[in-house]
PQR file of N, CA, C, O and H, with PARSE charges and radii, in Angstrom:
ATOM      1  N   MET A   1     -14.217  -5.785   7.936 -0.4000 1.5000
ATOM      2  CA  MET A   1     -14.037  -6.890   6.925 -0.0000 2.0000
ATOM      3  C   MET A   1     -14.079  -8.332   7.481  0.5500 1.7000
ATOM      4  O   MET A   1     -14.810  -9.181   6.971 -0.5500 1.4000
ATOM      5  N   ILE A   2     -13.327  -8.572   8.475 -0.4000 1.5000
ATOM      6  CA  ILE A   2     -13.221  -9.802   9.008 -0.0000 2.0000
ATOM      7  C   ILE A   2     -14.379 -10.210   9.649  0.5500 1.7000
ATOM      8  O   ILE A   2     -14.694 -11.400   9.648 -0.5500 1.4000
ATOM      9  H   ILE A   2     -12.734  -7.882   8.890  0.4000 1.0000
ATOM     10  N   GLU A   3     -15.039  -9.377  10.188 -0.4000 1.5000
ATOM     11  CA  GLU A   3     -16.498  -9.666  10.929 -0.0000 2.0000
ATOM     12  C   GLU A   3     -17.392 -10.061   9.857  0.5500 1.7000
ATOM     13  O   GLU A   3     -18.244 -10.916  10.096 -0.5500 1.4000
ATOM     14  H   GLU A   3     -14.783  -8.411  10.189  0.4000 1.0000
ATOM     15  N   GLU A   4     -17.290  -9.480   8.572 -0.4000 1.5000
ATOM     16  CA  GLU A   4     -18.246 -10.075   7.501 -0.0000 2.0000
ATOM     17  C   GLU A   4     -17.969 -11.507   7.107  0.5500 1.7000
ATOM     18  O   GLU A   4     -18.856 -12.329   6.874 -0.5500 1.4000
ATOM     19  H   GLU A   4     -16.598  -8.786   8.378  0.4000 1.0000
ATOM     20  N   VAL A   5     -16.734 -11.732   7.055 -0.4000 1.5000
ATOM     21  CA  VAL A   5     -16.228 -13.022   6.446 -0.0000 2.0000
ATOM     22  C   VAL A   5     -16.379 -14.153   7.445  0.5500 1.7000
ATOM     23  O   VAL A   5     -16.732 -15.284   7.111 -0.5500 1.4000
ATOM     24  H   VAL A   5     -16.014 -11.064   7.244  0.4000 1.0000
ATOM     25  N   VAL A   6     -16.068 -13.761   8.798 -0.4000 1.5000
ATOM     26  CA  VAL A   6     -16.130 -14.843   9.919 -0.0000 2.0000
ATOM     27  C   VAL A   6     -16.826 -14.034  11.241  0.5500 1.7000
ATOM     28  O   VAL A   6     -16.230 -13.376  12.094 -0.5500 1.4000
ATOM     29  H   VAL A   6     -15.781 -12.842   9.070  0.4000 1.0000
ATOM     30  N   PRO A   7     -18.275 -14.297  11.134 -0.5600 1.5000
ATOM     31  CA  PRO A   7     -18.996 -13.440  12.143  0.2800 2.0000
ATOM     32  C   PRO A   7     -18.587 -14.088  13.474  0.5500 1.7000
ATOM     33  O   PRO A   7     -18.325 -15.284  13.605 -0.5500 1.4000
ATOM     34  N   GLY A   8     -18.559 -13.137  14.476 -0.4000 1.5000
ATOM     35  CA  GLY A   8     -18.319 -13.508  15.935 -0.0000 2.0000
ATOM     36  C   GLY A   8     -16.671 -13.694  16.231  0.5500 1.7000
ATOM     37  O   GLY A   8     -16.277 -14.104  17.323 -0.5500 1.4000
ATOM     38  H   GLY A   8     -18.772 -12.165  14.370  0.4000 1.0000
ATOM     39  N   SER A   9     -15.883 -13.395  15.287 -0.4000 1.5000
ATOM     40  CA  SER A   9     -14.465 -13.285  15.641 -0.0000 2.0000
ATOM     41  C   SER A   9     -13.779 -12.091  15.501  0.5500 1.7000
ATOM     42  O   SER A   9     -12.866 -12.104  14.675 -0.5500 1.4000
ATOM     43  H   SER A   9     -16.204 -13.062  14.400  0.4000 1.0000
ATOM     44  N   GLN A  10     -13.992 -11.044  16.112 -0.4000 1.5000
ATOM     45  CA  GLN A  10     -13.680  -9.854  16.095 -0.0000 2.0000
ATOM     46  C   GLN A  10     -12.139  -9.827  16.723  0.5500 1.7000
ATOM     47  O   GLN A  10     -12.076  -9.771  17.951 -0.5500 1.4000
ATOM     48  H   GLN A  10     -14.734 -11.033  16.783  0.4000 1.0000
ATOM     49  N   PRO A  11     -11.080  -9.857  16.088 -0.5600 1.5000
ATOM     50  CA  PRO A  11      -9.786  -9.900  16.724  0.2800 2.0000
ATOM     51  C   PRO A  11      -9.387  -8.669  17.299  0.5500 1.7000
ATOM     52  O   PRO A  11      -9.897  -7.594  16.986 -0.5500 1.4000
ATOM     53  N   ASP A  12      -8.380  -8.820  18.232 -0.4000 1.5000
ATOM     54  CA  ASP A  12      -7.789  -7.717  18.729 -0.0000 2.0000
ATOM     55  C   ASP A  12      -6.822  -7.077  17.860  0.5500 1.7000
ATOM     56  O   ASP A  12      -5.796  -7.711  17.611 -0.5500 1.4000
ATOM     57  H   ASP A  12      -7.966  -9.693  18.487  0.4000 1.0000
ATOM     58  N   LEU A  13      -7.003  -5.757  17.286 -0.4000 1.5000
ATOM     59  CA  LEU A  13      -6.102  -5.143  16.367 -0.0000 2.0000
ATOM     60  C   LEU A  13      -4.670  -5.085  16.889  0.5500 1.7000
ATOM     61  O   LEU A  13      -3.752  -5.314  16.101 -0.5500 1.4000
ATOM     62  H   LEU A  13      -7.836  -5.243  17.488  0.4000 1.0000
ATOM     63  N   ASN A  14      -4.403  -4.780  18.229 -0.4000 1.5000
ATOM     64  CA  ASN A  14      -2.996  -4.707  18.799 -0.0000 2.0000
ATOM     65  C   ASN A  14      -2.378  -6.035  18.670  0.5500 1.7000
ATOM     66  O   ASN A  14      -1.191  -6.142  18.364 -0.5500 1.4000
ATOM     67  H   ASN A  14      -5.148  -4.595  18.869  0.4000 1.0000
ATOM     68  N   SER A  15      -3.196  -7.136  18.909 -0.4000 1.5000
ATOM     69  CA  SER A  15      -2.353  -8.369  18.722 -0.0000 2.0000
ATOM     70  C   SER A  15      -2.007  -8.741  17.346  0.5500 1.7000
ATOM     71  O   SER A  15      -0.950  -9.312  17.077 -0.5500 1.4000
ATOM     72  H   SER A  15      -4.161  -7.049  19.157  0.4000 1.0000
ATOM     73  N   LEU A  16      -3.019  -8.373  16.347 -0.4000 1.5000
ATOM     74  CA  LEU A  16      -2.780  -8.721  14.874 -0.0000 2.0000
ATOM     75  C   LEU A  16      -1.593  -8.031  14.498  0.5500 1.7000
ATOM     76  O   LEU A  16      -0.731  -8.568  13.803 -0.5500 1.4000
ATOM     77  H   LEU A  16      -3.877  -7.909  16.566  0.4000 1.0000
ATOM     78  N   SER A  17      -1.500  -6.751  14.967 -0.4000 1.5000
ATOM     79  CA  SER A  17      -0.196  -5.854  14.434 -0.0000 2.0000
ATOM     80  C   SER A  17       1.091  -6.515  15.105  0.5500 1.7000
ATOM     81  O   SER A  17       2.134  -6.452  14.454 -0.5500 1.4000
ATOM     82  H   SER A  17      -2.200  -6.315  15.532  0.4000 1.0000
ATOM     83  N   LEU A  18       1.105  -6.987  16.040 -0.4000 1.5000
ATOM     84  CA  LEU A  18       2.235  -7.611  16.813 -0.0000 2.0000
ATOM     85  C   LEU A  18       2.734  -8.958  16.189  0.5500 1.7000
ATOM     86  O   LEU A  18       3.918  -9.294  16.202 -0.5500 1.4000
ATOM     87  H   LEU A  18       0.257  -7.037  16.569  0.4000 1.0000
ATOM     88  N   GLU A  19       1.756  -9.672  15.659 -0.4000 1.5000
ATOM     89  CA  GLU A  19       1.901 -10.921  15.187 -0.0000 2.0000
ATOM     90  C   GLU A  19       1.874 -11.109  13.803  0.5500 1.7000
ATOM     91  O   GLU A  19       1.848 -12.236  13.309 -0.5500 1.4000
ATOM     92  H   GLU A  19       0.794  -9.399  15.648  0.4000 1.0000
ATOM     93  N   ALA A  20       1.880  -9.830  12.984 -0.4000 1.5000
ATOM     94  CA  ALA A  20       1.894  -9.922  11.585 -0.0000 2.0000
ATOM     95  C   ALA A  20       3.409 -10.280  10.956  0.5500 1.7000
ATOM     96  O   ALA A  20       4.434  -9.776  11.416 -0.5500 1.4000
ATOM     97  H   ALA A  20       1.900  -8.915  13.386  0.4000 1.0000
ATOM     98  N   ALA A  21       3.398 -11.054  10.038 -0.4000 1.5000
ATOM     99  CA  ALA A  21       4.724 -11.590   9.574 -0.0000 2.0000
ATOM    100  C   ALA A  21       5.238 -10.419   8.524  0.5500 1.7000
ATOM    101  O   ALA A  21       6.433 -10.169   8.367 -0.5500 1.4000
ATOM    102  H   ALA A  21       2.566 -11.463   9.665  0.4000 1.0000
ATOM    103  N   LEU A  22       4.189  -9.748   7.837 -0.4000 1.5000
ATOM    104  CA  LEU A  22       4.545  -8.704   6.791 -0.0000 2.0000
ATOM    105  C   LEU A  22       3.496  -7.508   7.007  0.5500 1.7000
ATOM    106  O   LEU A  22       2.311  -7.756   7.230 -0.5500 1.4000
ATOM    107  H   LEU A  22       3.219  -9.951   7.964  0.4000 1.0000
ATOM    108  N   VAL A  23       3.939  -6.337   6.938 -0.4000 1.5000
ATOM    109  CA  VAL A  23       3.163  -5.175   6.966 -0.0000 2.0000
ATOM    110  C   VAL A  23       3.469  -4.375   5.661  0.5500 1.7000
ATOM    111  O   VAL A  23       4.614  -3.957   5.487 -0.5500 1.4000
ATOM    112  H   VAL A  23       4.902  -6.136   6.757  0.4000 1.0000
ATOM    113  N   ILE A  24       2.425  -4.130   4.674 -0.4000 1.5000
ATOM    114  CA  ILE A  24       2.738  -3.391   3.603 -0.0000 2.0000
ATOM    115  C   ILE A  24       2.196  -1.981   3.885  0.5500 1.7000
ATOM    116  O   ILE A  24       0.972  -1.877   3.960 -0.5500 1.4000
ATOM    117  H   ILE A  24       1.495  -4.469   4.816  0.4000 1.0000
ATOM    118  N   ASN A  25       2.872  -0.996   4.035 -0.4000 1.5000
ATOM    119  CA  ASN A  25       2.536   0.341   4.214 -0.0000 2.0000
ATOM    120  C   ASN A  25       2.430   1.196   2.829  0.5500 1.7000
ATOM    121  O   ASN A  25       3.310   1.189   1.969 -0.5500 1.4000
ATOM    122  H   ASN A  25       3.866  -1.080   3.974  0.4000 1.0000
ATOM    123  N   HIS A  26       1.480   1.772   2.767 -0.4000 1.5000
ATOM    124  CA  HIS A  26       1.464   2.607   1.500 -0.0000 2.0000
ATOM    125  C   HIS A  26       2.056   3.909   1.477  0.5500 1.7000
ATOM    126  O   HIS A  26       1.863   4.687   0.543 -0.5500 1.4000
ATOM    127  H   HIS A  26       0.765   1.778   3.466  0.4000 1.0000
ATOM    128  N   GLY A  27       2.789   4.183   2.496 -0.4000 1.5000
ATOM    129  CA  GLY A  27       3.603   5.436   2.770 -0.0000 2.0000
ATOM    130  C   GLY A  27       4.903   5.301   2.063  0.5500 1.7000
ATOM    131  O   GLY A  27       5.247   4.191   1.656 -0.5500 1.4000
ATOM    132  H   GLY A  27       2.945   3.551   3.255  0.4000 1.0000
ATOM    133  N   SER A  28       5.745   6.484   1.863 -0.4000 1.5000
ATOM    134  CA  SER A  28       6.967   6.551   1.169 -0.0000 2.0000
ATOM    135  C   SER A  28       7.653   7.720   1.861  0.5500 1.7000
ATOM    136  O   SER A  28       7.010   8.681   2.284 -0.5500 1.4000
ATOM    137  H   SER A  28       5.466   7.386   2.193  0.4000 1.0000
ATOM    138  N   PRO A  29       8.952   7.617   1.964 -0.5600 1.5000
ATOM    139  CA  PRO A  29       9.725   8.731   2.431  0.2800 2.0000
ATOM    140  C   PRO A  29       9.816   9.857   1.444  0.5500 1.7000
ATOM    141  O   PRO A  29      10.065  11.014   1.783 -0.5500 1.4000
ATOM    142  N   PHE A  30       9.621   9.503   0.310 -0.4000 1.5000
ATOM    143  CA  PHE A  30       9.512  10.419  -0.928 -0.0000 2.0000
ATOM    144  C   PHE A  30       8.278  11.338  -1.200  0.5500 1.7000
ATOM    145  O   PHE A  30       8.222  12.315  -1.947 -0.5500 1.4000
ATOM    146  H   PHE A  30       9.419   8.564   0.034  0.4000 1.0000
ATOM    147  N   MET A  31       7.258  10.769  -0.380 -0.4000 1.5000
ATOM    148  CA  MET A  31       5.945  11.375  -0.829 -0.0000 2.0000
ATOM    149  C   MET A  31       5.415  12.105   0.515  0.5500 1.7000
ATOM    150  O   MET A  31       4.216  12.070   0.792 -0.5500 1.4000
ATOM    151  H   MET A  31       7.304   9.976   0.227  0.4000 1.0000
ATOM    152  N   GLY A  32       6.269  12.706   1.263 -0.4000 1.5000
ATOM    153  CA  GLY A  32       5.777  13.576   2.242 -0.0000 2.0000
ATOM    154  C   GLY A  32       5.869  13.115   3.683  0.5500 1.7000
ATOM    155  O   GLY A  32       5.956  13.910   4.619 -0.5500 1.4000
ATOM    156  H   GLY A  32       7.243  12.734   1.039  0.4000 1.0000
ATOM    157  N   ASP A  33       5.844  11.607   3.841 -0.4000 1.5000
ATOM    158  CA  ASP A  33       5.974  11.023   4.939 -0.0000 2.0000
ATOM    159  C   ASP A  33       7.311  11.293   5.845  0.5500 1.7000
ATOM    160  O   ASP A  33       7.307  11.327   7.076 -0.5500 1.4000
ATOM    161  H   ASP A  33       5.773  10.962   3.080  0.4000 1.0000
ATOM    162  N   GLY A  34       8.394  11.470   5.051 -0.4000 1.5000
ATOM    163  CA  GLY A  34       9.664  11.627   5.638 -0.0000 2.0000
ATOM    164  C   GLY A  34      10.218  10.416   6.137  0.5500 1.7000
ATOM    165  O   GLY A  34       9.441   9.502   6.412 -0.5500 1.4000
ATOM    166  H   GLY A  34       8.397  11.442   4.052  0.4000 1.0000
ATOM    167  N   PRO A  35      11.567  10.255   6.312 -0.5600 1.5000
ATOM    168  CA  PRO A  35      12.315   9.293   7.080  0.2800 2.0000
ATOM    169  C   PRO A  35      11.668   8.936   8.425  0.5500 1.7000
ATOM    170  O   PRO A  35      11.460   9.853   9.219 -0.5500 1.4000
ATOM    171  N   ARG A  36      11.337   7.691   8.740 -0.4000 1.5000
ATOM    172  CA  ARG A  36      11.023   7.409  10.052 -0.0000 2.0000
ATOM    173  C   ARG A  36      11.350   5.847  10.446  0.5500 1.7000
ATOM    174  O   ARG A  36      11.358   4.963   9.589 -0.5500 1.4000
ATOM    175  H   ARG A  36      11.507   6.946   8.095  0.4000 1.0000
ATOM    176  N   PRO A  37      11.576   5.642  11.613 -0.5600 1.5000
ATOM    177  CA  PRO A  37      11.921   4.228  12.063  0.2800 2.0000
ATOM    178  C   PRO A  37      10.719   3.289  11.716  0.5500 1.7000
ATOM    179  O   PRO A  37       9.569   3.628  11.996 -0.5500 1.4000
ATOM    180  N   LEU A  38      10.994   2.151  11.128 -0.4000 1.5000
ATOM    181  CA  LEU A  38      10.029   1.077  10.710 -0.0000 2.0000
ATOM    182  C   LEU A  38      10.495  -0.052  11.371  0.5500 1.7000
ATOM    183  O   LEU A  38      11.684  -0.168  11.669 -0.5500 1.4000
ATOM    184  H   LEU A  38      11.928   1.876  10.901  0.4000 1.0000
ATOM    185  N   MET A  39       9.515  -1.038  11.669 -0.4000 1.5000
ATOM    186  CA  MET A  39       9.697  -2.388  12.137 -0.0000 2.0000
ATOM    187  C   MET A  39      10.312  -3.282  10.977  0.5500 1.7000
ATOM    188  O   MET A  39       9.974  -3.100   9.807 -0.5500 1.4000
ATOM    189  H   MET A  39       8.549  -0.943  11.427  0.4000 1.0000
ATOM    190  N   PRO A  40      11.150  -4.170  11.317 -0.5600 1.5000
ATOM    191  CA  PRO A  40      11.769  -4.985  10.243  0.2800 2.0000
ATOM    192  C   PRO A  40      10.918  -5.729   9.178  0.5500 1.7000
ATOM    193  O   PRO A  40      11.310  -6.066   8.061 -0.5500 1.4000
ATOM    194  N   ASN A  41       9.656  -5.931   9.728 -0.4000 1.5000
ATOM    195  CA  ASN A  41       8.687  -6.704   8.823 -0.0000 2.0000
ATOM    196  C   ASN A  41       7.839  -5.719   7.975  0.5500 1.7000
ATOM    197  O   ASN A  41       6.858  -6.160   7.377 -0.5500 1.4000
ATOM    198  H   ASN A  41       9.338  -5.657  10.636  0.4000 1.0000
ATOM    199  N   THR A  42       8.173  -4.396   7.894 -0.4000 1.5000
ATOM    200  CA  THR A  42       7.371  -3.395   7.219 -0.0000 2.0000
ATOM    201  C   THR A  42       8.069  -3.076   5.867  0.5500 1.7000
ATOM    202  O   THR A  42       9.284  -2.908   5.763 -0.5500 1.4000
ATOM    203  H   THR A  42       8.971  -4.038   8.379  0.4000 1.0000
ATOM    204  N   VAL A  43       7.199  -3.011   4.865 -0.4000 1.5000
ATOM    205  CA  VAL A  43       7.613  -2.625   3.381 -0.0000 2.0000
ATOM    206  C   VAL A  43       6.832  -1.377   2.947  0.5500 1.7000
ATOM    207  O   VAL A  43       5.601  -1.371   2.960 -0.5500 1.4000
ATOM    208  H   VAL A  43       6.212  -3.147   4.950  0.4000 1.0000
ATOM    209  N   GLN A  44       7.521  -0.385   2.584 -0.4000 1.5000
ATOM    210  CA  GLN A  44       6.885   0.780   2.183 -0.0000 2.0000
ATOM    211  C   GLN A  44       6.612   0.738   0.506  0.5500 1.7000
ATOM    212  O   GLN A  44       7.533   0.756  -0.311 -0.5500 1.4000
ATOM    213  H   GLN A  44       8.521  -0.390   2.574  0.4000 1.0000
ATOM    214  N   ALA A  45       5.480   0.691   0.224 -0.4000 1.5000
ATOM    215  CA  ALA A  45       5.080   0.577  -1.163 -0.0000 2.0000
ATOM    216  C   ALA A  45       4.374   1.713  -1.832  0.5500 1.7000
ATOM    217  O   ALA A  45       3.688   1.566  -2.843 -0.5500 1.4000
ATOM    218  H   ALA A  45       4.732   0.676   0.888  0.4000 1.0000
ATOM    219  N   GLY A  46       4.567   2.827  -1.236 -0.4000 1.5000
ATOM    220  CA  GLY A  46       4.052   3.973  -1.835 -0.0000 2.0000
ATOM    221  C   GLY A  46       4.295   4.356  -3.191  0.5500 1.7000
ATOM    222  O   GLY A  46       3.387   4.929  -3.793 -0.5500 1.4000
ATOM    223  H   GLY A  46       5.124   2.946  -0.414  0.4000 1.0000
ATOM    224  N   LEU A  47       5.574   4.085  -3.863 -0.4000 1.5000
ATOM    225  CA  LEU A  47       5.796   4.255  -4.988 -0.0000 2.0000
ATOM    226  C   LEU A  47       5.778   3.230  -6.116  0.5500 1.7000
ATOM    227  O   LEU A  47       6.136   3.454  -7.273 -0.5500 1.4000
ATOM    228  H   LEU A  47       6.311   3.619  -3.374  0.4000 1.0000
ATOM    229  N   MET A  48       5.298   2.035  -5.619 -0.4000 1.5000
ATOM    230  CA  MET A  48       5.146   0.860  -6.383 -0.0000 2.0000
ATOM    231  C   MET A  48       3.958   1.079  -7.480  0.5500 1.7000
ATOM    232  O   MET A  48       2.890   1.565  -7.104 -0.5500 1.4000
ATOM    233  H   MET A  48       5.007   1.852  -4.680  0.4000 1.0000
ATOM    234  N   SER A  49       4.145   0.743  -8.725 -0.4000 1.5000
ATOM    235  CA  SER A  49       3.155   0.770  -9.684 -0.0000 2.0000
ATOM    236  C   SER A  49       2.798  -0.586 -10.312  0.5500 1.7000
ATOM    237  O   SER A  49       3.569  -1.541 -10.411 -0.5500 1.4000
ATOM    238  H   SER A  49       5.012   0.349  -9.030  0.4000 1.0000
ATOM    239  N   CYS A  50       1.621  -0.540 -10.690 -0.4000 1.5000
ATOM    240  CA  CYS A  50       1.035  -1.964 -11.480 -0.0000 2.0000
ATOM    241  C   CYS A  50       1.320  -1.908 -12.902  0.5500 1.7000
ATOM    242  O   CYS A  50       0.992  -2.826 -13.654 -0.5500 1.4000
ATOM    243  H   CYS A  50       0.994   0.235 -10.610  0.4000 1.0000
ATOM    244  N   PHE A  51       1.911  -0.876 -13.292 -0.4000 1.5000
ATOM    245  CA  PHE A  51       2.030  -0.715 -14.704 -0.0000 2.0000
ATOM    246  C   PHE A  51       3.579  -1.133 -15.128  0.5500 1.7000
ATOM    247  O   PHE A  51       4.556  -0.823 -14.445 -0.5500 1.4000
ATOM    248  H   PHE A  51       2.178  -0.130 -12.681  0.4000 1.0000
ATOM    249  N   PRO A  52       3.642  -1.833 -16.274 -0.5600 1.5000
ATOM    250  CA  PRO A  52       5.082  -2.169 -16.638  0.2800 2.0000
ATOM    251  C   PRO A  52       5.825  -0.741 -16.989  0.5500 1.7000
ATOM    252  O   PRO A  52       5.261   0.268 -17.412 -0.5500 1.4000
ATOM    253  N   GLY A  53       7.176  -0.896 -16.721 -0.4000 1.5000
ATOM    254  CA  GLY A  53       7.963   0.168 -17.105 -0.0000 2.0000
ATOM    255  C   GLY A  53       8.030   0.429 -18.658  0.5500 1.7000
ATOM    256  O   GLY A  53       7.770  -0.436 -19.495 -0.5500 1.4000
ATOM    257  H   GLY A  53       7.634  -1.716 -16.377  0.4000 1.0000
ATOM    258  N   LYS A  54       8.417   1.751 -18.953 -0.4000 1.5000
ATOM    259  CA  LYS A  54       8.681   2.070 -20.414 -0.0000 2.0000
ATOM    260  C   LYS A  54      10.234   1.864 -20.768  0.5500 1.7000
ATOM    261  O   LYS A  54      11.095   2.046 -19.907 -0.5500 1.4000
ATOM    262  H   LYS A  54       8.627   2.454 -18.274  0.4000 1.0000
ATOM    263  N   PRO A  55      10.505   1.528 -21.903 -0.5600 1.5000
ATOM    264  CA  PRO A  55      11.971   1.491 -22.272  0.2800 2.0000
ATOM    265  C   PRO A  55      12.650   2.756 -22.130  0.5500 1.7000
ATOM    266  O   PRO A  55      12.012   3.764 -22.433 -0.5500 1.4000
ATOM    267  N   LEU A  56      13.860   2.877 -21.712 -0.4000 1.5000
ATOM    268  CA  LEU A  56      14.730   3.915 -21.643 -0.0000 2.0000
ATOM    269  C   LEU A  56      14.947   4.717 -22.959  0.5500 1.7000
ATOM    270  O   LEU A  56      14.908   4.020 -23.972 -0.5500 1.4000
ATOM    271  H   LEU A  56      14.379   2.058 -21.465  0.4000 1.0000
ATOM    272  N   GLU A  57      15.123   5.775 -23.104 -0.4000 1.5000
ATOM    273  CA  GLU A  57      15.337   6.640 -24.219 -0.0000 2.0000
ATOM    274  C   GLU A  57      16.503   7.418 -24.227  0.5500 1.7000
ATOM    275  O   GLU A  57      17.034   7.680 -23.148 -0.5500 1.4000
ATOM    276  H   GLU A  57      15.155   6.342 -22.281  0.4000 1.0000
ATOM    277  N   GLY A  58      17.077   7.908 -25.486 -0.4000 1.5000
ATOM    278  CA  GLY A  58      18.109   8.678 -25.515 -0.0000 2.0000
ATOM    279  C   GLY A  58      19.560   8.228 -24.949  0.5500 1.7000
ATOM    280  O   GLY A  58      20.010   7.150 -25.338 -0.5500 1.4000
ATOM    281  H   GLY A  58      16.645   7.695 -26.362  0.4000 1.0000
ATOM    282  N   GLU A  59      20.196   8.906 -24.177 -0.4000 1.5000
ATOM    283  CA  GLU A  59      21.647   8.606 -23.692 -0.0000 2.0000
ATOM    284  C   GLU A  59      21.479   7.548 -22.426  0.5500 1.7000
ATOM    285  O   GLU A  59      22.435   6.874 -22.042 -0.5500 1.4000
ATOM    286  H   GLU A  59      19.830   9.782 -23.861  0.4000 1.0000
ATOM    287  N   LEU A  60      20.282   7.478 -21.873 -0.4000 1.5000
ATOM    288  CA  LEU A  60      20.016   6.533 -20.794 -0.0000 2.0000
ATOM    289  C   LEU A  60      19.945   5.043 -21.409  0.5500 1.7000
ATOM    290  O   LEU A  60      20.354   4.073 -20.771 -0.5500 1.4000
ATOM    291  H   LEU A  60      19.505   8.026 -22.186  0.4000 1.0000
ATOM    292  N   LYS A  61      19.394   4.943 -22.692 -0.4000 1.5000
ATOM    293  CA  LYS A  61      19.337   3.685 -23.274 -0.0000 2.0000
ATOM    294  C   LYS A  61      20.710   2.966 -23.347  0.5500 1.7000
ATOM    295  O   LYS A  61      21.643   3.480 -23.963 -0.5500 1.4000
ATOM    296  H   LYS A  61      19.061   5.731 -23.210  0.4000 1.0000
ATOM    297  N   GLY A  62      20.809   1.956 -22.811 -0.4000 1.5000
ATOM    298  CA  GLY A  62      21.993   0.967 -22.957 -0.0000 2.0000
ATOM    299  C   GLY A  62      22.998   1.231 -21.815  0.5500 1.7000
ATOM    300  O   GLY A  62      24.097   0.677 -21.817 -0.5500 1.4000
ATOM    301  H   GLY A  62      20.051   1.538 -22.310  0.4000 1.0000
ATOM    302  N   THR A  63      22.625   2.059 -20.867 -0.4000 1.5000
ATOM    303  CA  THR A  63      23.629   2.360 -19.690 -0.0000 2.0000
ATOM    304  C   THR A  63      23.248   1.575 -18.562  0.5500 1.7000
ATOM    305  O   THR A  63      24.016   1.486 -17.604 -0.5500 1.4000
ATOM    306  H   THR A  63      21.732   2.509 -20.866  0.4000 1.0000
ATOM    307  N   VAL A  64      22.064   0.954 -18.574 -0.4000 1.5000
ATOM    308  CA  VAL A  64      21.638   0.021 -17.459 -0.0000 2.0000
ATOM    309  C   VAL A  64      21.916  -1.405 -17.748  0.5500 1.7000
ATOM    310  O   VAL A  64      21.478  -1.985 -18.741 -0.5500 1.4000
ATOM    311  H   VAL A  64      21.440   1.026 -19.352  0.4000 1.0000
ATOM    312  N   SER A  65      22.731  -1.992 -16.756 -0.4000 1.5000
ATOM    313  CA  SER A  65      23.065  -3.576 -17.085 -0.0000 2.0000
ATOM    314  C   SER A  65      22.241  -4.427 -16.464  0.5500 1.7000
ATOM    315  O   SER A  65      22.375  -5.641 -16.619 -0.5500 1.4000
ATOM    316  H   SER A  65      23.087  -1.521 -15.950  0.4000 1.0000
TER
END
């Protein structure tokens, strides 16, 4: 994709991974990946959703502060 946007600038993927300020990983320890060591600049976003949450119902309604 980078080559399409900036022709002739094929970056070294290893240097890109070492210099990244933030890495968003689609994995999650709850989805079969299991717990594993991660770099401090890694965020696991496997369970994040783009949909707003639904209001709580029943006995859970009102217990969240």
